[in-house]
VEXLUM-23871 format. One line per field, with one value per residue: residue in one letter; z, y, x of N, C-alpha, C, O in turn. Coordinates in Angstrom, 3 decimals. Example, Ala and Ser with C-alpha at 12.3 -4.5 7.8 and 13.67 -1.06 7.14 Angstrom:
BEGIN
residuo (a;s)
n_c3 (7.800;7.080)
n_c2 (-5.690;-2.250)
n_c1 (13.190;12.850)
ca_c3 (7.800;7.140)
ca_c2 (-4.500;-1.060)
ca_c1 (12.300;13.670)
c_c3 (7.800;7.870)
c_c2 (-3.300;0.030)
c_c1 (13.200;12.900)
o_c3 (8.465;8.039)
o_c2 (-3.319;1.138)
o_c1 (14.236;13.409)
This chain:
BEGIN
residuo (m;q;l;e;i;v;s;p;e;k;t;i;l;t;g;e;v;n;s;v;h;l;p;g;s;e;g;y;f;q;v;l;n;n;h;a;p;i;v;s;t;l;k;k;g;e;i;l;i;d;g;v;d;s;d;v;k;s;d;v;l;d;f;s;n;g;r;a;s;l;e;i;k;s;g;v;v;e;m;k;k;n;k;l;i;i;l;v;d)
n_c3 (4.688;1.407;1.533;0.498;0.711;-0.324;-1.199;-2.610;-3.138;-3.307;-3.054;-0.318;1.308;0.003;0.911;2.852;5.446;8.826;10.580;10.147;11.807;11.453;11.347;10.839;9.352;10.970;13.630;15.111;13.302;12.572;10.358;9.336;7.612;5.036;5.321;4.861;1.579;1.784;1.975;3.016;3.760;5.940;8.871;10.333;11.887;13.154;11.755;12.538;11.717;11.985;11.604;10.035;7.509;8.976;7.363;5.925;4.601;5.863;4.975;6.159;7.863;11.145;13.537;16.333;18.646;16.130;15.259;12.581;12.264;10.846;10.807;9.597;7.539;6.709;4.090;2.177;2.228;1.098;0.807;-0.970;-2.053;-0.150;-0.676;0.295;0.168;0.353;0.215;1.196;3.011)
n_c2 (-10.319;-10.444;-10.770;-9.649;-9.808;-8.468;-9.012;-7.490;-9.505;-11.793;-13.079;-13.314;-13.758;-14.550;-14.693;-15.106;-12.896;-12.080;-9.387;-7.065;-5.607;-2.760;-1.564;1.731;5.011;7.304;5.855;3.072;0.732;-0.596;-2.847;-3.977;-6.817;-5.580;-2.813;1.024;2.447;3.281;4.146;4.134;4.736;2.522;1.761;0.782;-1.973;-4.148;-6.414;-7.793;-10.647;-11.830;-14.537;-16.301;-18.893;-22.036;-23.898;-22.656;-21.965;-20.816;-19.479;-16.882;-15.787;-15.830;-17.817;-17.896;-18.673;-18.498;-16.773;-14.425;-12.700;-10.774;-9.366;-6.167;-3.614;-1.253;0.135;0.127;0.464;-0.536;-0.642;-1.352;-2.020;-4.204;-5.869;-5.892;-5.012;-4.898;-4.137;-4.470;-3.935)
n_c1 (-28.848;-26.534;-23.553;-19.923;-16.749;-13.735;-10.360;-7.045;-6.081;-7.506;-10.913;-12.793;-14.930;-18.320;-21.581;-24.306;-25.422;-26.242;-25.485;-23.047;-20.631;-18.643;-15.192;-15.681;-14.335;-14.916;-15.736;-16.878;-19.794;-23.004;-23.900;-27.267;-30.005;-31.601;-30.261;-30.273;-29.004;-25.031;-22.134;-18.627;-15.984;-13.188;-11.486;-8.571;-9.134;-11.113;-13.229;-16.505;-18.828;-21.700;-23.628;-22.991;-22.771;-22.195;-21.072;-19.112;-15.715;-12.800;-9.376;-8.918;-10.486;-11.278;-13.191;-16.146;-17.819;-20.096;-19.647;-18.033;-14.523;-12.565;-9.435;-8.580;-6.429;-7.178;-10.054;-12.544;-16.775;-20.184;-23.166;-25.847;-29.226;-29.864;-27.193;-23.811;-20.868;-17.341;-14.391;-11.059;-7.949)
ca_c3 (3.344;0.728;1.763;-0.032;0.764;-1.893;-0.644;-3.359;-3.342;-3.526;-2.385;1.254;1.703;-0.457;1.388;3.506;7.081;9.991;10.292;9.961;12.673;10.719;12.085;10.388;9.733;12.245;14.932;14.756;13.335;12.171;9.077;9.082;6.858;4.622;5.798;4.269;1.136;2.171;1.639;4.067;4.518;7.210;9.477;11.270;13.127;12.807;11.368;13.081;11.111;12.790;11.325;8.965;7.582;9.526;6.569;5.076;5.386;5.063;6.090;6.457;8.796;12.778;13.795;17.433;18.737;16.042;14.655;12.319;12.541;10.118;10.573;8.359;7.925;5.760;3.544;1.795;2.066;0.090;0.782;-2.363;-2.526;0.865;-0.657;1.077;-0.268;1.551;-0.123;2.270;2.558)
ca_c2 (-9.921;-10.815;-10.046;-10.046;-9.466;-9.131;-8.445;-7.646;-11.009;-12.600;-13.133;-13.808;-14.279;-14.094;-15.564;-14.382;-12.759;-11.448;-8.281;-6.730;-4.501;-2.284;-0.125;3.363;6.486;8.203;5.286;1.902;1.068;-1.744;-2.950;-4.789;-6.619;-4.125;-1.055;2.297;2.569;3.543;4.074;4.835;4.426;2.069;2.149;-0.402;-2.590;-5.877;-6.746;-8.388;-11.153;-11.999;-15.430;-17.013;-20.062;-23.037;-24.887;-21.458;-22.184;-19.693;-19.379;-15.595;-15.620;-16.567;-18.413;-18.067;-17.882;-18.153;-15.136;-14.735;-11.643;-10.707;-7.884;-4.905;-1.975;-0.117;-0.250;0.656;-0.547;-0.283;-1.369;-1.129;-3.161;-5.159;-6.317;-5.558;-4.969;-4.506;-3.878;-4.360;-4.191)
ca_c1 (-28.131;-25.463;-22.026;-18.898;-15.234;-12.683;-9.049;-6.025;-5.424;-8.918;-12.675;-12.453;-16.340;-19.399;-22.580;-25.721;-25.190;-27.319;-25.708;-21.780;-19.861;-17.340;-14.337;-15.619;-13.497;-15.613;-16.183;-17.487;-21.297;-23.211;-25.401;-28.175;-30.762;-32.106;-30.274;-30.232;-27.736;-24.341;-20.828;-18.141;-14.228;-13.112;-9.961;-7.807;-9.699;-11.961;-14.746;-16.950;-19.841;-22.894;-24.623;-22.584;-23.216;-21.166;-20.238;-18.202;-14.653;-11.761;-7.900;-8.523;-11.864;-11.655;-14.497;-15.685;-18.917;-21.275;-19.427;-16.825;-13.817;-11.447;-8.463;-7.932;-5.602;-8.048;-10.977;-13.934;-17.735;-20.780;-24.104;-26.892;-29.942;-29.563;-25.955;-22.742;-19.496;-16.461;-12.895;-10.328;-6.131)
c_c3 (2.552;1.150;1.239;0.231;0.374;-0.833;-2.009;-4.304;-3.951;-2.820;-1.406;1.731;0.742;0.415;2.092;4.665;7.561;10.179;10.401;10.853;11.845;11.407;10.870;10.607;11.254;13.277;13.961;14.017;12.498;10.960;9.131;8.172;6.283;4.870;4.573;3.243;1.913;1.709;2.333;3.487;5.910;7.121;9.865;12.194;12.778;12.044;11.897;11.852;11.757;11.633;9.749;8.668;8.307;8.327;5.814;5.815;4.962;5.656;6.297;7.837;10.385;12.548;14.631;18.067;17.802;15.156;14.091;12.154;11.298;10.840;9.822;8.855;7.410;4.440;3.303;1.809;1.241;0.377;-0.399;-2.359;-1.757;0.040;0.204;0.874;0.220;0.520;0.615;1.778;3.699)
c_c2 (-10.367;-10.270;-10.361;-9.052;-9.725;-8.029;-8.162;-9.021;-12.449;-12.159;-14.266;-14.693;-14.058;-15.547;-14.914;-14.818;-12.189;-9.896;-8.091;-5.458;-4.003;-1.412;1.294;4.032;6.864;7.049;3.864;1.651;-0.269;-1.981;-4.520;-5.260;-5.140;-2.976;-0.359;2.177;3.342;3.531;4.784;4.020;3.744;2.062;0.773;-0.585;-4.264;-5.774;-7.890;-9.282;-11.627;-13.033;-15.783;-18.091;-21.181;-23.811;-23.990;-21.993;-21.269;-20.037;-17.977;-15.287;-16.180;-16.276;-18.723;-18.032;-17.674;-16.420;-15.449;-13.314;-11.954;-8.770;-6.897;-3.531;-0.647;-0.711;0.736;0.255;0.108;-0.959;-0.298;-2.289;-4.241;-6.524;-5.191;-5.758;-4.691;-5.296;-3.564;-4.568;-4.827)
c_c1 (-26.661;-24.158;-20.329;-17.985;-14.342;-11.741;-8.297;-6.059;-6.499;-9.999;-12.086;-13.826;-17.167;-20.526;-23.547;-25.195;-26.297;-26.913;-23.605;-21.682;-19.015;-16.445;-14.627;-14.552;-13.804;-16.086;-16.812;-18.759;-21.456;-24.002;-25.966;-29.137;-31.440;-31.681;-30.165;-28.932;-26.585;-23.171;-19.737;-16.650;-14.155;-11.442;-9.342;-8.820;-10.242;-13.318;-15.400;-18.482;-20.395;-23.856;-24.109;-22.312;-22.371;-20.689;-19.060;-16.703;-13.667;-10.452;-7.881;-9.230;-11.338;-12.946;-15.081;-17.399;-20.388;-21.029;-18.200;-15.912;-12.655;-10.594;-8.291;-7.153;-6.104;-8.995;-12.372;-15.362;-18.882;-22.098;-25.340;-27.744;-29.321;-28.302;-24.499;-21.756;-18.387;-14.796;-12.028;-8.974;-5.796)
o_c3 (3.280;0.945;1.690;0.101;0.449;-0.158;-2.894;-5.488;-4.611;-2.133;-1.473;2.273;0.271;0.485;1.739;5.071;6.851;9.988;10.737;10.734;11.278;12.069;10.159;11.605;12.296;13.896;12.769;13.953;11.926;10.649;9.033;7.532;6.844;4.740;3.470;3.755;2.760;0.790;2.320;2.934;6.876;6.240;9.534;13.016;12.240;11.983;11.722;11.189;12.581;10.891;8.671;9.441;7.821;8.553;5.177;6.989;3.784;6.654;6.669;8.754;10.340;11.970;14.595;17.697;18.186;14.732;14.539;11.806;10.972;11.130;9.176;9.844;7.556;3.878;3.938;1.122;0.706;0.082;-0.519;-2.588;-2.232;0.140;0.509;1.346;0.864;0.309;0.897;0.708;3.876)
o_c2 (-10.615;-9.076;-11.310;-7.839;-10.845;-7.029;-8.674;-9.358;-13.476;-11.140;-15.309;-15.797;-12.976;-16.763;-13.735;-15.898;-11.824;-9.073;-9.083;-4.478;-4.906;-0.496;1.708;3.928;6.749;7.453;3.694;2.795;-0.895;-1.115;-5.639;-4.284;-4.071;-2.012;-0.881;1.869;4.119;2.719;6.014;2.930;4.145;2.203;-0.271;0.200;-5.214;-4.907;-8.989;-8.471;-12.184;-12.493;-15.586;-18.633;-20.918;-24.446;-24.560;-22.305;-20.915;-20.750;-17.593;-14.671;-17.358;-15.415;-19.951;-17.068;-17.096;-15.500;-16.264;-12.452;-13.003;-7.658;-7.159;-2.798;0.511;-1.777;1.626;-0.766;1.194;-2.151;0.913;-3.411;-5.048;-7.740;-3.999;-6.819;-3.674;-6.441;-2.367;-5.085;-5.212)
o_c1 (-25.700;-23.941;-19.689;-18.149;-13.838;-11.985;-8.982;-6.061;-6.342;-10.079;-11.436;-13.879;-16.813;-20.346;-23.541;-24.767;-27.235;-27.809;-22.958;-22.417;-18.398;-16.931;-13.711;-13.839;-13.159;-17.070;-17.068;-19.208;-20.563;-24.819;-25.463;-29.527;-31.680;-32.435;-30.007;-27.856;-27.024;-23.063;-19.792;-16.504;-14.804;-10.594;-9.903;-9.294;-9.674;-14.189;-14.873;-19.128;-19.671;-24.677;-24.669;-21.522;-21.271;-19.658;-18.175;-16.504;-13.631;-10.350;-6.771;-8.687;-10.983;-13.609;-15.163;-18.070;-21.405;-21.729;-17.393;-16.720;-12.101;-11.035;-7.276;-7.171;-5.714;-8.742;-12.939;-15.335;-18.660;-22.025;-25.530;-27.292;-28.523;-28.466;-24.497;-21.349;-18.644;-14.396;-11.965;-8.654;-4.641)
């Protein structure tokens, strides 16, 4: 699936990924390839991204064991037509 993570300052990540674990307002949930359309608010926590290309460079994401992570304060997520857009604070 296509993933785009955007903060007020810049675009953090754009690319193909396998799955994303998100800190939803009602608890953590996972979005996989071809997930049903969804819109949700996010709370403070960690976004975990599986399947990020190894050539992706970021000064904001932490990479370990084939997984990228990002700490957020809050945000909004939308999944539509196999594209996941995450707006973070």
